[in-house]
ZAMARGU-4260 file (C-alpha; in steps of 0.2 Angstrom, whole numbers, plus 5000, padded with zeros to 4 digits):
<rodrens>
0) 5053/4852/4828 | 5034/4856/4827 | 5028/4856/4809 | 5029/4875/4806 | 5010/4875/4798
5) 5005/4874/4818 | 5017/4888/4822 | 5013/4903/4831 | 5018/4920/4823 | 5037/4923/4825
10) 5043/4936/4839 | 5060/4945/4843 | 5068/4943/4860 | 5069/4958/4871 | 5088/4959/4868
15) 5086/4957/4850 | 5074/4971/4848 | 5084/4983/4858 | 5100/4980/4852 | 5099/4972/4836
20) 5084/4981/4828 | 5087/4996/4839 | 5068/4999/4842 | 5061/5002/4860 | 5051/4989/4871
25) 5033/4995/4866 | 5018/4991/4881 | 5013/4975/4886 | 4998/4980/4876 | 5008/4978/4859
30) 5011/4960/4856 | 5031/4959/4850 | 5026/4947/4836 | 5016/4963/4831 | 5032/4976/4830
35) 5033/4982/4813 | 5050/4979/4807 | 5053/4970/4788 | 5065/4954/4797 | 5050/4953/4808
40) 5038/4952/4794 | 5050/4939/4784 | 5051/4927/4799 | 5033/4927/4802 | 5029/4923/4785
45) 5043/4911/4785 | 5037/4899/4801 | 5020/4900/4800 | 5019/4892/4782 | 5019/4874/4781
50) 5027/4874/4763 | 5044/4883/4768 | 5058/4876/4768 | 5070/4881/4784 | 5090/4886/4779
55) 5101/4881/4794 | 5116/4891/4800 | 5129/4879/4799 | 5143/4888/4806 | 5132/4890/4822
60) 5132/4870/4830 | 5126/4871/4850 | 5109/4878/4843 | 5097/4875/4830 | 5097/4891/4822
65) 5089/4896/4804 | 5091/4911/4792 | 5080/4922/4787 | 5084/4935/4774 | 5072/4952/4767
70) 5080/4966/4758 | 5097/4968/4767 | 5091/4961/4784 | 5098/4945/4790 | 5091/4936/4805
75) 5095/4918/4816 | 5078/4910/4822 | 5078/4898/4837 | 5061/4889/4836 | 5054/4881/4856
80) 5041/4870/4852 | 5029/4879/4842 | 5035/4897/4846 | 5050/4904/4834 | 5059/4918/4841
85) 5072/4929/4831 | 5085/4930/4843 | 5097/4939/4833 | 5095/4950/4817 | 5108/4963/4807
90) 5113/4970/4790 | 5121/4961/4776 | 5138/4967/4771 | 5145/4957/4758 | 5163/4953/4759
95) 5166/4962/4776 | 5170/4957/4794 | 5154/4965/4798 | 5142/4950/4787 | 5129/4946/4798
100) 5132/4926/4798 | 5149/4928/4799 | 5148/4940/4814 | 5137/4927/4822 | 5150/4913/4820
105) 5163/4923/4828 | 5151/4929/4842 | 5147/4911/4846 | 5165/4903/4843 | 5171/4918/4856
110) 5155/4917/4867 | 5161/4897/4867 | 5179/4901/4873 | 5174/4911/4887 | 5160/4900/4893
115) 5175/4884/4893 | 5188/4896/4902 | 5173/4899/4917 | 5167/4882/4917 | 5178/4864/4921
120) 5167/4853/4910 | 5169/4863/4894 | 5159/4863/4879 | 5161/4851/4864 | 5153/4863/4851
125) 5165/4874/4841 | 5149/4888/4847 | 5140/4895/4860 | 5125/4905/4856 | 5115/4902/4874
130) 5114/4919/4877 | 5105/4923/4863 | 5090/4912/4868 | 5074/4918/4877 | 5080/4922/4896
135) 5069/4926/4909 | 5062/4943/4905 | 5055/4936/4888 | 5048/4922/4896 | 5039/4932/4907
140) 5033/4945/4893 | 5027/4935/4884 | 5016/4927/4899 | 5010/4945/4901 | 5005/4947/4883
145) 4994/4932/4884 | 4981/4941/4895 | 4982/4955/4882 | 4979/4940/4867 | 4964/4932/4878
150) 4955/4949/4881 | 4956/4952/4860 | 4949/4936/4859 | 4937/4940/4871 | 4929/4956/4863
155) 4930/4947/4848 | 4918/4933/4852 | 4906/4946/4864 | 4902/4957/4848 | 4901/4940/4838
160) 4889/4933/4849 | 4879/4951/4851 | 4878/4951/4832 | 4871/4931/4832 | 4859/4934/4845
165) 4853/4951/4838 | 4848/4942/4822 | 4838/4929/4830 | 4833/4929/4848 | 4841/4917/4852
170) 4855/4912/4865 | 4873/4909/4858 | 4886/4903/4864 | 4906/4899/4864 | 4916/4886/4873
175) 4933/4894/4882 | 4946/4883/4889 | 4938/4885/4907 | 4920/4892/4904 | 4908/4893/4893
180) 4899/4910/4888 | 4882/4913/4882 | 4871/4928/4877 | 4854/4931/4871 | 4845/4948/4868
185) 4826/4951/4869 | 4817/4966/4863 | 4799/4967/4872 | 4782/4976/4868 | 4791/4992/4877
190) 4806/4993/4864 | 4817/4992/4878 | 4830/4977/4873 | 4836/4965/4886 | 4852/4957/4886
195) 4857/4943/4896 | 4874/4937/4896 | 4877/4918/4905 | 4894/4910/4912 | 4894/4893/4914
200) 4912/4886/4925 | 4920/4894/4939 | 4928/4911/4934 | 4935/4925/4945 | 4927/4940/4948
205) 4940/4949/4939 | 4935/4942/4923 | 4915/4943/4926 | 4919/4963/4928 | 4930/4960/4910
210) 4917/4950/4901 | 4903/4962/4908 | 4912/4979/4903 | 4915/4974/4884 | 4897/4971/4881
215) 4892/4985/4868 | 4878/4997/4873 | 4876/4993/4892 | 4879/5004/4906 | 4892/5000/4917
220) 4882/5001/4932 | 4865/4992/4924 | 4873/4974/4928 | 4859/4965/4940 | 4862/4946/4945
225) 4849/4935/4937 | 4841/4918/4942 | 4835/4913/4927 | 4837/4915/4907 | 4825/4920/4895
230) 4818/4902/4891 | 4826/4891/4907 | 4833/4890/4923 | 4851/4893/4925 | 4859/4875/4927
235) 4869/4873/4945 | 4888/4879/4938 | 4880/4895/4929 | 4880/4913/4933 | 4871/4928/4923
240) 4869/4945/4922 | 4856/4956/4914 | 4855/4973/4908 | 4845/4985/4894 | 4856/4989/4878
245) 4855/5004/4870 | 4847/5000/4854 | 4857/5013/4843 | 4873/5000/4849 | 4863/4986/4844
250) 4862/4993/4825 | 4881/4999/4824 | 4885/4980/4830 | 4875/4974/4815 | 4880/4987/4804
255) 4899/4983/4808 | 4895/4967/4802 | 4895/4975/4784
</rodrens>
């Protein structure tokens, strides 16, 4: 299994969210690992800390599932590479047939019996929990959230680049996977604040729109393509735009650092 220290935050499957936690599925702008629930918070804590040992659910033998416990909540986590999934959850009821881990084992044995009755090549394991693992809808949701996470990262990066260039007037850059983003802000003698954005690498037009739309203090219709930056010409794989930045917005950006 991947080193827990390198794991991403735990997230529930959609089935677990709806049926076990009895929670509505939020808009895609809310990543599922950010849903507020004690068992999810505990799973995130347990599986992102490198020094935490994980207790396997021994009664389940067809998959490696781990226990998560907090308050009266109990859960089962399955790890896919570096991504932990909460695949089942329930409340603890000691000594009753409703005990979560006992119920999980019983469900796994019943599912194994159903599977074997429908397939000539039956399972050799005592349980079957494949129906609890992330389904196609979970992977579609996860990919959709990737766009949200990227835009969040982009917004934070643009804000930090803006702060950096406001401090010294120089060009500041950050490398993404497929392109480099740079910002430079200059105030001229007329007290106008000139801002230039450059992108090195090939990016789709809609990403350019997102980048420019997240630069603070600039009018959406004020962007103009440039053929050079304040101190140099553009490189062959670069594109650049300029705008005027509202000085009040610049002051707010610097104040927000405190």
